C-alpha positions as CSV (number, residue, x, y, z in Angstrom):
1,F,0.0,0.0,-0.3
2,L,2.6,2.6,1.1
3,I,4.9,1.4,-2.1
4,V,1.3,2.4,-4.2
5,M,1.0,5.6,-2.2
6,N,4.9,6.7,-3.5
7,I,3.7,5.7,-6.9
8,Q,1.2,8.0,-7.0
9,Q,2.7,11.0,-5.1
10,N,5.5,11.0,-7.5
11,F,3.2,10.5,-10.7
12,Y,1.2,13.8,-9.3
13,A,4.5,15.7,-8.4
14,R,6.0,14.7,-11.7
15,N,2.6,15.9,-14.0
16,E,2.6,19.5,-11.5
17,V,6.4,20.0,-12.8
18,V,5.6,19.3,-16.3
19,M,2.1,21.5,-16.6
20,L,4.2,24.4,-14.4
21,E,7.1,23.8,-17.1
22,Q,4.5,24.4,-19.8
23,S,3.0,27.3,-18.2
24,L,6.4,28.9,-17.7
25,A,7.0,28.6,-21.3
26,Y,4.6,31.1,-21.6
27,Q,5.4,32.9,-18.5
28,P,8.8,32.8,-18.0
29,Y,8.6,36.3,-16.0
30,N,6.3,35.0,-13.4
31,A,8.1,35.2,-10.0
32,R,5.2,32.9,-8.1
33,L,5.2,30.2,-10.8
34,Q,9.2,30.4,-11.1
35,N,9.3,29.5,-7.0
36,L,6.7,27.2,-7.6
37,A,8.6,24.9,-9.8
38,G,12.0,25.3,-7.9
39,Y,10.0,24.4,-4.9
40,L,8.9,20.7,-6.2
41,Y,12.4,20.3,-7.7
42,A,14.1,21.1,-4.3
43,Q,11.1,18.7,-3.0
44,D,12.0,16.2,-5.5
45,G,16.2,16.6,-4.8
46,N,17.0,18.2,-8.0
47,D,18.7,21.3,-6.2
48,R,20.0,21.8,-9.7
49,K,17.2,22.8,-11.1
50,A,15.6,23.7,-8.2
51,E,18.6,26.9,-8.6
52,E,17.8,27.9,-11.9
53,H,14.4,28.2,-10.9
54,F,14.8,30.4,-8.1
55,E,17.6,32.1,-9.7
56,L,14.7,33.6,-12.4
57,A,12.3,34.1,-9.5
58,V,14.5,36.7,-8.1
59,R,15.8,37.8,-11.5
60,A,11.3,38.7,-12.2
61,D,11.4,40.4,-8.7
62,P,14.5,41.1,-6.9
63,F,13.2,41.8,-4.0
64,N,11.0,39.4,-3.6
65,P,12.9,37.9,0.4
66,S,11.5,34.5,-0.3
67,S,12.4,34.0,-3.7
68,R,16.4,35.3,-2.6
69,I,16.1,32.8,0.5
70,S,15.3,29.9,-1.4
71,L,18.2,30.7,-4.0
72,G,20.2,30.9,-1.0
73,K,19.2,28.0,0.4
74,S,19.1,25.6,-2.8
75,Q,22.8,26.7,-3.6
76,C,24.1,26.0,0.5
77,D,22.0,22.4,-0.2
78,Q,24.5,22.2,-3.3
79,G,27.6,23.0,-1.1
80,R,28.6,26.6,-2.2
81,F,28.1,28.5,0.9
82,G,29.8,31.4,-0.5
83,E,26.7,31.9,-3.3
84,C,24.2,30.9,-0.2
85,L,25.7,33.7,2.1
86,V,25.8,36.2,-0.7
87,Q,22.2,35.5,-1.2
88,Y,21.0,35.5,2.1
89,L,23.0,39.0,2.7
90,S,21.5,40.9,-0.1
91,V,17.9,40.5,1.4
92,S,17.3,43.7,2.7
93,D,13.7,43.5,3.8
94,P,13.0,39.8,5.2
95,G,9.6,40.6,6.2
96,P,7.9,37.6,7.8
97,F,10.9,35.4,6.7
98,G,13.4,37.1,8.9
99,G,13.2,33.9,11.6
100,L,14.1,31.9,8.4
101,L,16.2,33.8,7.1
102,N,18.1,33.6,10.6
103,D,17.7,29.8,11.0
104,N,19.3,29.6,7.5
105,L,22.3,31.4,7.9
106,R,23.7,30.4,10.5
107,Y,24.6,26.4,8.9
108,P,26.7,28.2,6.4
109,V,28.2,30.6,8.1
110,E,29.6,27.8,10.6
111,K,30.8,25.8,7.0
112,L,32.3,28.7,6.4
113,E,34.1,29.6,9.5
114,A,35.2,25.9,10.0
115,K,36.7,25.5,6.2
116,I,38.5,28.9,7.5
117,T,39.2,27.9,10.3
118,A,41.2,24.4,9.4
119,G,42.9,26.4,6.7
120,G,40.8,25.4,4.0
121,R,41.3,25.8,0.5
122,V,38.9,29.2,0.3
123,S,37.6,29.8,-3.0
124,Q,36.7,33.7,-4.4
125,M,33.1,33.6,-4.1
126,E,33.7,32.1,-0.5
127,W,36.1,35.0,1.1
128,F,33.5,37.7,-0.3
129,G,30.8,35.8,0.8
130,W,32.6,35.6,4.0
131,G,33.6,39.4,3.5
132,M,29.9,40.4,3.0
133,Y,28.9,38.7,6.3
134,Q,31.5,39.9,8.8
135,S,31.0,43.8,7.2
136,K,26.8,42.8,8.3
137,I,27.7,42.0,11.3
138,G,29.8,44.9,12.1
139,Q,33.5,43.2,12.3
140,P,35.4,45.6,9.5
141,A,39.0,44.2,10.6
142,E,37.8,40.9,9.9
143,A,35.7,41.9,6.8
144,I,38.7,43.8,5.3
145,A,40.8,40.8,6.3
146,A,39.0,38.2,4.0
147,L,38.7,40.6,0.8
148,E,42.0,41.3,1.2
149,N,42.6,37.7,0.6
150,L,39.9,37.8,-2.3
151,L,41.8,40.6,-4.1
152,K,45.0,38.8,-3.9
153,M,43.6,36.0,-5.5
154,N,41.8,38.6,-8.4
155,P,43.0,41.9,-8.0
156,R,40.3,43.0,-10.3
157,H,36.9,41.8,-8.8
158,I,34.8,44.4,-9.0
159,S,32.2,43.6,-6.3
160,G,35.0,43.0,-3.6
161,L,36.6,46.1,-4.3
162,I,33.4,48.0,-4.2
163,L,32.8,46.3,-0.7
164,L,36.4,46.9,0.5
165,A,36.0,50.8,-1.0
166,S,32.8,51.1,1.7
167,V,34.2,49.1,4.6
168,Y,37.4,51.3,4.5
169,E,35.5,54.4,4.2
170,T,33.2,53.5,7.3
171,S,35.1,52.4,9.6
172,G,37.6,55.9,9.1
173,N,40.2,54.2,6.9
174,I,39.7,57.0,4.3
175,G,43.2,56.5,2.7
176,Q,42.8,53.0,2.0
177,A,39.0,53.8,0.7
178,R,40.4,56.5,-1.6
179,E,43.0,54.0,-3.3
180,C,40.2,51.2,-3.6
181,Y,38.1,53.7,-5.3
182,L,40.8,54.8,-7.4
183,K,41.7,51.1,-8.4
184,L,38.0,50.6,-9.5
185,R,37.9,54.2,-11.6
186,D,40.6,52.7,-13.5
187,I,39.3,49.3,-14.4
188,S,35.7,50.0,-14.6
189,L,35.9,52.6,-17.4
190,F,33.3,50.6,-20.0
191,Q,31.3,50.1,-16.9
192,S,29.5,53.1,-17.0
193,S,27.2,52.6,-14.1
194,I,30.2,51.8,-12.0
195,F,32.1,54.4,-13.4
196,N,29.3,57.0,-12.1
197,Y,29.3,55.7,-8.8
198,V,33.4,55.4,-7.9
199,V,33.3,58.9,-9.7
200,E,30.1,60.1,-7.3
201,R,31.8,58.2,-4.5
202,L,35.7,60.1,-4.7
203,A,33.4,63.5,-5.4
204,N,32.4,62.8,-1.6
205,L,35.8,61.2,0.0
206,R,37.1,64.9,-1.4
207,M,34.4,67.1,-0.7
208,N,34.5,65.8,3.2
209,H,38.2,64.1,3.9
210,P,40.4,66.5,1.5
211,E,43.6,65.5,3.6
212,A,43.6,62.2,1.7
213,F,43.7,64.1,-1.3
214,R,46.9,66.7,-0.8
């Protein structure tokens, strides 16, 4: 009897996925349907397909906390803790999902901390995620150390430089912030949105801290 029930449940679940995929062929930017498809794939143990749908849901509705938390969870389930942390920490307003977000955050933090403490090989994304986390919890020295490790691996990592400049600036290290922004200016000439942001930050620094530009 239980075997028959499991077969029936699997059959209905697969039918749901097929119908959803057909609907998404006509409504690829429907975040609700993408989330539902991601949930069904996750329930079936297909984390990679779940991630694909959650990522599309985030693209369709970047400020939906449920979509971003689900995307982070699918990455965490694949052991990609750096990417997972970046998604969790990018949730600006979790709303009713605050408890879920905090619960989910503990596992990748513990795993990544253990890896760093043990001297394991840490990827660029893991250093970036760890830097984001340390910055978020108000530990600028640890954030700076993580981001400097990232930039040793990839000196042109734009997101890493932006975050490092921000951490330096908010912690009062204006000279170091200026150096980061100058590097960003040089490597973002053909990326107008980043270049304009950097020029604006440099102008603000010059106005508020002229001594750093002498």
